[in-house]
C-alpha positions in Angstrom: 0.0 0.0 0.0 1.3 3.5 -0.9 2.0 5.9 1.9 -0.5 8.4 0.6 -3.3 5.8 0.8 -2.2 4.6 4.2 -2.2 8.2 5.4 -5.7 8.8 4.1 -7.0 5.6 5.7 -5.5 6.7 9.0 -7.1 10.1 8.8 -10.5 8.6 8.1 -10.1 6.4 11.1 -9.6 9.3 13.5 -12.5 10.7 15.5 -13.6 14.1 14.1 -13.4 15.5 17.6 -10.2 17.0 19.2 -9.8 13.7 21.0 -8.9 12.2 17.7 -6.4 15.0 16.7 -4.1 15.2 19.7 -1.5 17.6 18.3 -4.3 20.1 17.6 -5.8 19.4 21.0 -2.6 20.2 22.7 -2.1 23.4 20.7 -5.6 24.6 21.4 -5.3 23.7 25.1 -2.1 25.9 25.2 -4.0 28.8 23.5 -6.8 28.9 26.1 -6.3 31.8 28.5 -7.6 31.7 32.0 -10.3 34.2 33.0 -12.9 34.5 35.7 -16.4 35.9 35.9 -16.6 38.9 38.2 -18.8 38.6 41.3 -21.7 40.5 39.7 -21.7 38.7 36.4 -21.2 35.3 38.1 -24.9 35.1 39.1 -26.4 36.2 35.7 -24.1 34.7 33.1 -27.4 33.4 31.5 -29.2 36.7 31.7 -31.1 36.1 34.9 -33.2 39.0 36.2 -32.4 40.6 39.6 -34.8 38.4 41.5 -33.2 35.2 40.3 -29.7 36.7 40.9 -30.5 37.6 44.5 -32.0 34.1 45.0 -28.7 32.6 43.8 -26.5 34.9 45.9 -28.4 33.9 49.0 -28.3 30.3 48.1 -24.6 30.2 47.5 -23.8 32.0 50.8 -26.2 29.6 52.7 -24.8 26.5 51.0 -21.2 27.5 51.7 -22.0 28.3 55.3 -23.9 25.0 55.9 -21.1 23.0 54.4 -18.5 24.9 56.5 -20.3 24.6 59.8 -20.9 20.8 59.6 -17.3 20.0 58.6 -15.1 22.5 60.4 -12.5 19.9 61.5 -12.4 18.2 58.1 -11.9 21.5 56.3 -9.2 22.5 58.7 -7.3 19.3 57.9 -7.7 20.0 54.2 -6.6 23.6 54.4 -3.4 22.6 56.3 -2.6 19.8 53.9 -3.4 21.6 50.6 -0.2 23.7 50.3 1.8 20.5 50.7 -0.3 18.3 48.3 -0.2 19.2 44.6 -2.9 16.5 44.0 -5.3 18.3 46.4 -4.6 21.6 44.7 -5.3 20.1 41.3 -8.7 18.5 42.2 -9.8 21.6 44.1 -9.1 23.8 41.0 -10.7 21.4 38.4 -13.8 20.5 40.3 -15.8 23.1 38.4 -15.5 25.1 35.2 -12.5 27.5 35.5 -14.6 30.6 34.8 -16.6 30.1 38.0 -13.7 28.9 40.2 -12.6 32.2 41.7 -16.0 33.3 43.2 -17.0 29.8 44.1 -13.9 29.2 46.2 -14.7 32.3 48.2 -17.9 30.6 49.4 -17.6 26.8 49.2 -14.9 24.4 50.2 -15.1 20.6 50.5 -12.9 18.5 52.8 -10.8 15.6 51.5 -10.4 13.6 54.7 -12.3 10.6 56.0 -12.1 9.0 59.5 -13.8 5.7 59.0 -16.0 3.5 56.8 -18.7 0.9 57.4 -21.1 -0.7 55.0 -21.8 1.9 52.3 -21.0 4.8 54.6 -18.1 7.1 55.0 -17.6 9.2 58.2 -15.6 12.4 58.2 -13.4 13.7 61.1 -16.4 15.8 62.3 -18.5 12.6 62.6 -20.8 13.3 59.6 -21.9 10.2 57.7 -22.1 10.1 53.9 -23.4 7.5 51.5 -20.3 6.4 49.5 -20.5 6.5 45.8 -16.9 7.6 45.3 -16.0 4.0 44.5 -12.4 4.6 45.6 -11.4 5.1 41.9 -13.0 1.7 41.2 -11.4 -0.3 43.9 -14.6 -0.6 46.0 -16.6 -3.3 44.2 -17.8 -5.3 47.2 -18.0 -2.7 50.0 -15.4 -1.3 52.4 -16.0 -3.9 55.0 -15.1 -6.6 52.5 -11.7 -5.0 51.8 -10.9 -4.4 55.4 -11.4 -8.1 56.0 -9.2 -9.0 53.0 -6.4 -6.8 54.3 -6.7 -8.2 57.8 -6.7 -11.8 56.6 -3.9 -11.2 54.2 -1.8 -9.5 56.9 -2.3 -12.4 59.2 -1.4 -14.9 56.5 2.0 -13.4 55.7 2.9 -11.7 59.0 5.6 -14.3 59.8 7.4 -13.5 56.6 6.9 -9.8 56.7 8.1 -7.4 53.9 10.7 -9.8 52.5 11.1 -8.8 48.8 12.5 -10.6 45.8 11.0 -14.0 46.4 7.5 -15.3 47.1 5.2 -16.2 50.0 3.6 -19.6 49.4 0.1 -18.0 49.0 1.3 -16.8 45.6 0.9 -20.4 44.3 -2.8 -20.3 45.1 -3.1 -16.9 43.6 -1.6 -18.1 40.3 -4.0 -21.0 40.1 -7.0 -18.9 40.8 -5.9 -16.3 38.3 -5.6 -19.0 35.7 -9.3 -19.9 36.2 -10.4 -16.3 36.1 -8.4 -15.0 33.1 -8.1 -18.2 31.1 -4.3 -17.4 30.7 -1.2 -19.3 31.7 1.2 -16.8 33.0 1.2 -13.6 35.1 3.4 -10.7 36.1 2.7 -8.5 39.1 3.2 -4.7 39.2 2.7 -1.8 41.6 -0.1 0.0 39.8 -2.5 -0.3 36.9 -0.3 2.2 34.9 2.7 -0.1 35.3 0.6 -3.2 34.3 -0.4 -1.5 31.0 3.2 -0.4 30.4 4.3 -4.0 30.7 1.5 -5.3 28.6 2.4 -3.0 25.7 6.1 -3.7 26.2 5.7 -7.5 25.9 3.4 -7.0 22.9 6.1 -5.0 21.1 8.7 -7.5 22.1 6.7 -10.6 21.0 5.5 -9.2 17.7 8.6 -7.2 16.8 6.4 -4.3 15.9 6.4 -0.8 17.4 3.0 0.9 16.9 0.2 0.6 19.3 -3.5 1.5 18.8 -5.5 3.2 21.5 -9.0 4.5 21.1 -10.2 8.1 21.3 -10.4 9.4 24.9 -9.8 6.0 26.5 -7.7 6.1 29.6 -5.0 3.5 30.3 -2.9 5.3 32.9 -0.6 8.4 32.7 2.3 6.8 30.8 3.3 8.9 27.7 2.5 6.4 25.0 -1.1 5.8 26.2 -2.0 9.3 27.5 -0.6 11.4 24.6 -2.9 14.4 24.6 -3.5 17.4 26.8 -2.1 16.8 30.3 1.1 15.2 28.9 4.0 17.7 28.5 5.5 15.4 25.8 4.2 15.6 22.1 2.1 12.6 20.9 4.3 9.6 20.2 4.7 8.7 16.5 4.3 5.1 17.6 0.8 5.6 19.1 -2.2 5.7 16.8 -5.4 7.2 18.3 -8.3 5.8 16.3 -12.1 5.9 16.5 -13.8 3.2 18.4 -16.7 1.2 17.0 -15.9 2.4 13.4 -15.3 0.5 10.2 -12.5 2.8 9.1 -10.5 1.7 12.2 -10.9 -1.9 11.2 -9.7 -1.0 7.7 -6.5 0.5 9.2 -5.8 -2.6 11.3 -6.3 -4.8 8.2 -4.0 -2.8 6.0 -1.0 -2.1 8.2 1.8 -4.4 9.1 3.4 -2.4 11.9 0.8 -2.6 14.7 1.8 -4.6 17.8 -1.3 -4.3 19.9 -4.7 -2.7 20.4 -5.8 -1.5 23.8 -9.4 -1.6 24.9 -10.8 -0.1 28.1 -14.3 -1.5 28.4 -15.5 1.4 30.5 -15.6 3.3 27.2 -18.8 1.3 26.3 -20.6 4.0 28.4 -19.4 6.8 26.2 -17.4 5.6 23.1 -14.8 8.2 21.9 -15.6 10.6 24.7 -13.6 11.5 27.8 -14.8 10.4 31.2 -17.6 12.8 32.2 -16.6 15.4 34.8 -18.5 18.3 36.3 -15.8 20.7 35.2 -17.0 20.3 31.6 -20.7 20.7 32.4 -20.9 24.4 31.5 -21.1 23.5 27.8 -23.7 20.7 28.2 -21.4 18.2 26.5 -22.1 15.2 28.7 -23.5 12.2 26.8 -23.6 8.5 27.6 -24.6 5.9 25.1 -24.2 2.4 26.4 -25.4 -0.4 24.1 -24.2 -3.7 25.3 -25.1 -5.6 22.1 -23.5 -3.0 19.8 -20.3 -2.9 21.9 -20.1 -6.7 22.1 -20.4 -6.9 18.3 -17.6 -4.3 18.0 -15.3 -6.3 20.2 -15.9 -9.5 18.4 -15.1 -7.8 15.0 -12.0 -6.3 16.6 -11.0 -9.7 17.9 -11.3 -11.3 14.5 -9.2 -8.6 12.8 -6.5 -8.8 15.4 -6.4 -12.5 15.0 -6.1 -12.3 11.3 -3.3 -9.7 11.3 -1.3 -11.0 14.3 -2.1 -8.0 16.4 -2.3 -8.6 20.1 -5.6 -7.5 21.7 -5.1 -6.1 25.2 -8.2 -5.9 27.5 -7.5 -3.2 30.1 -9.7 -4.2 33.0 -7.8 -2.1 35.6 -10.9 0.0 36.4 -13.9 -2.2 35.4 -12.6 -5.7 36.1 -14.8 -7.8 38.4 -17.6 -5.2 38.4 -19.4 -6.8 35.5 -18.9 -10.5 36.0 -16.9 -12.9 38.2 -14.4 -13.4 35.3 -14.4 -9.7 34.3 -15.2 -7.9 31.0 -13.9 -10.9 29.0 -16.8 -12.9 30.4 -19.3 -10.1 30.2 -18.7 -9.3 26.6 -17.8 -12.9 25.6 -14.5 -11.8 24.0 -11.1 -13.4 24.7 -8.1 -11.0 24.7 -4.4 -12.0 24.2 -3.4 -10.0 27.3 -5.5 -8.8 30.2 -4.6 -6.3 32.8 -6.2 -6.3 36.3 -5.7 -3.9 39.1 -7.7 -1.8 41.6 -9.8 -4.4 43.5 -7.9 -7.7 42.9 -5.4 -7.2 45.8 -8.2 -6.8 48.3 -7.8 -3.0 48.6 -3.9 -2.8 48.3 -2.0 -1.4 45.3 -1.6 -3.8 42.5 -1.3 -4.3 38.7 -1.5 -7.7 37.0 -0.7 -8.7 33.4 -2.1 -12.0 32.2 -1.2 -13.9 29.0 -0.1 -17.2 27.6 3.5 -18.3 27.4 4.0 -17.4 23.7 3.3 -13.8 24.6 4.6 -13.5 28.2 8.1 -15.1 27.7 10.6 -12.2 27.9 13.7 -13.9 26.5 15.0 -15.9 23.5 17.2 -18.9 24.2 18.8 -18.6 20.7 19.5 -14.9 21.3 20.4 -14.6 25.0 21.1 -10.9 24.9 17.6 -10.2 23.4 15.4 -9.7 26.4 12.4 -7.7 27.6 13.4 -6.3 30.9 10.9 -5.5 33.6 11.3 -5.2 37.4 9.8 -3.4 40.4 10.8 -3.5 44.0 7.4 -4.0 45.5 5.7 -6.0 42.8 5.2 -9.2 44.8 5.1 -7.6 48.2 3.9 -10.4 50.6 1.2 -8.2 52.2 -0.2 -7.4 48.8 -0.1 -11.1 47.8 -1.8 -12.1 51.1 -4.6 -9.6 50.6 -5.0 -10.8 47.0 -5.3 -14.4 48.3 -8.0 -13.4 50.7 -9.8 -11.5 47.8 -9.6 -14.4 45.4 -10.8 -16.9 48.0 -13.6 -14.6 49.1 -15.1 -14.0 45.7 -15.8 -17.8 45.5 -18.1 -17.5 48.5 -21.8 -18.1 48.2 -22.6 -14.6 49.3 -20.5 -13.0 46.5 -21.8 -15.4 43.9 -25.4 -14.4 44.9 -24.5 -10.7 44.3 -23.3 -11.6 40.8 -26.3 -13.9 40.0 -28.8 -11.0 39.5 -26.3 -8.1 39.1 -27.7 -6.7 35.8 -31.3 -7.0 36.8 -30.7 -5.4 40.2 -28.9 -2.4 38.9 -31.1 -1.9 35.9 -34.1 -1.9 38.2 -32.4 0.7 40.5 -31.5 2.9 37.6 -35.1 2.8 36.3 -36.4 3.6 39.8 -34.3 6.7 40.2 -35.1 7.9 36.7 -38.8 7.4 37.4 -38.4 9.5 40.6 -36.8 12.3 38.6 -39.7 12.2 36.1 -42.4 12.1 38.8 -40.8 14.9 40.8 -40.4 17.1 37.7 -36.6 17.2 38.0 -34.5 17.8 34.8 -32.2 14.8 35.4 -31.6 11.3 34.3 -29.0 8.7 35.0 -27.3 6.3 32.6 -24.6 3.7 33.3 -22.9 0.5 32.9 -23.8 -1.8 35.8 -22.7 0.0 39.0 -21.0 2.9 37.3 -23.4 5.7 36.6 -23.3 9.3 35.2 -25.9 12.0 35.8 -27.1 13.8 32.7 -29.0 17.1 32.7 -32.1 17.8 30.7 -31.8 21.6 31.1 -29.3 23.8 29.2 -28.0 25.5 32.3 -24.6 27.1 32.9 -24.8 26.0 36.6 -25.5 22.2 36.4 -22.2 21.5 38.1 -23.6 23.1 41.3 -25.5 19.9 42.0 -22.4 18.2 43.4 -22.4 20.6 46.4 -26.1 20.0 47.2 -25.5 16.3 47.1 -22.6 16.7 49.5 -24.8 18.7 51.9 -27.4 15.9 51.8 -24.8 13.4 52.8 -23.7 11.8 49.4 -20.0 11.5 48.9 -18.9 11.8 45.3 -15.4 11.6 43.9 -13.8 14.9 42.7 -15.2 14.5 39.2 -18.6 15.1 40.7 -21.8 13.7 39.2 -20.0 12.4 36.1 -19.1 9.1 37.7 -21.0 7.7 40.6 -19.5 4.3 41.5 -21.7 2.1 43.7 -20.5 -1.0 45.5 -22.3 -4.3 45.1 -22.9 -4.2 48.8 -25.7 -1.7 48.5 -29.0 -3.1 49.9 -32.4 -2.0 48.7 -32.6 0.0 51.9 -29.3 1.7 51.2 -30.4 2.6 47.7 -33.7 4.0 49.0 -31.8 6.3 51.3 -29.5 7.3 48.4 -32.6 8.2 46.2 -34.3 10.2 49.0 -31.1 12.3 49.5 -30.6 12.8 45.8 -34.2 14.0 45.3 -33.9 16.4 48.2 -30.7 17.8 46.8 -32.1 18.3 43.3 -35.3 20.0 44.6 -33.2 22.4 46.6 -31.1 23.2 43.6 -34.2 23.9 41.6 -35.7 26.1 44.4 -32.5 28.1 44.6 -32.8 29.2 40.9 -29.8 27.4 39.3 -32.0 25.7 36.7 -33.8 28.9 35.6 -33.0 29.4 31.9 -33.9 32.2 29.5 -36.3 31.5 26.6 -34.4 30.0 23.7 -31.3 29.0 25.6 -29.6 25.9 24.2 -26.3 24.1 24.9 -25.2 25.1 21.5 -25.7 28.8 22.3 -23.9 28.4 25.6 -20.9 26.8 23.7 -20.9 29.6 21.2 -20.9 32.3 24.0 -18.0 30.6 25.8 -16.1 30.2 22.6 -16.4 34.0 21.9 -15.3 34.7 25.5 -12.2 32.6 25.0 -11.4 34.2 21.7 -11.8 37.7 23.1 -9.5 36.8 26.0 -6.9 35.3 23.7 -6.8 38.1 21.2 -7.8 41.1 23.3 
């Protein structure tokens, strides 16, 4: 194939969004200048009249004061820690759209410390209890009590050995056998994080195939390593060895069929919720761009097509189950979507709450040396990668998920969470609230049916009602499977109260004719004026 045709096919396989054109995305991100709405304009950016503005001013002051009074100790801890923790500074700044940040932070602050957990509840240092839908970045599949038990059992199992590194505690033998049954693979390497596991999976794929290029899909997250996170947020330019292509598209399959230099394709199954779109966060809500579009049948068909093409062309298919593994089925996304990958990465939950990354594959892929070329090796190490306490907690986890109780949770998983999603959506409809939820099993996103500049405010009303979200806000609510019907009923009641209060306080007032498109156009003009003033 000629280079011109190859280039054309590659262009046609890219998403038309900036997520598919990473060099342009980085350039545009660099062009955007920061600006803030002044205290007066902040309350009527949508043209609200004086009555609505005053309602909003009073609501913001009251909301901020209520949050402060109930969590004084928690906020004090956070304020002391913030100057020393860049991560805390980052999430504080990117919790809401940047134009609103300056005024908001004069009124509202959220704490980032928790004292204890039990059941589906978190308790802050002030003693306030919150329903936990943070999900601990995906770790919390079965409930915090489950993981505390895994860590305690694992610690007891390996305590006589302690932190002896470089060899193995005998429980590793049992871990390996159980991993074989879950993954369907022969061999495994352990790592200290999900990012490291993906790095190693890509590395062995390149080593095994002798090819350099990797394919990732638009907006999919596979950790913060340069090759798989090549857009805005990465100070390095996009790697010439990474192809970012459009998921669920025939042009992508055409590229895979017609190139001979692709080592592997990475799939993160959480993208089934929003193919080719970034994970939804409240900081992007000002433009109304949040959309979820989960279609299990369509995504399964796509993965099967992708599997077939990869098999035909000798491309290794990597299923990155770091985030979603074990949420969908006892044997993960492979089982749920009925697609077998060449390499699988697990993380998050599989070590019973302790840090871990696992790469699973067969011997023909995982072997990192050649007997006939002894100097040709694929080197990979890590000091803590088989830490006895991590392996012990993993053993407790792998044994526990075979229990009758856990199997029962899985037996009606889809039906249970589909029913709960339907129930909350019906409540929104009955109560006349401009909201609906979509999701993939226990991972949900809130969508807004009103083109408001202030939809991101809902996260603070939910916090006041005792619902704990992660820093991305309503874009990703992650439930544990330990939620009972009673727990979920409490969650619904609190959510409805929060939404009603937000409506009462005037944040969902909109002028006649306002649309998300018009909001985006206005913000674009603001940015251009700021850039070229």
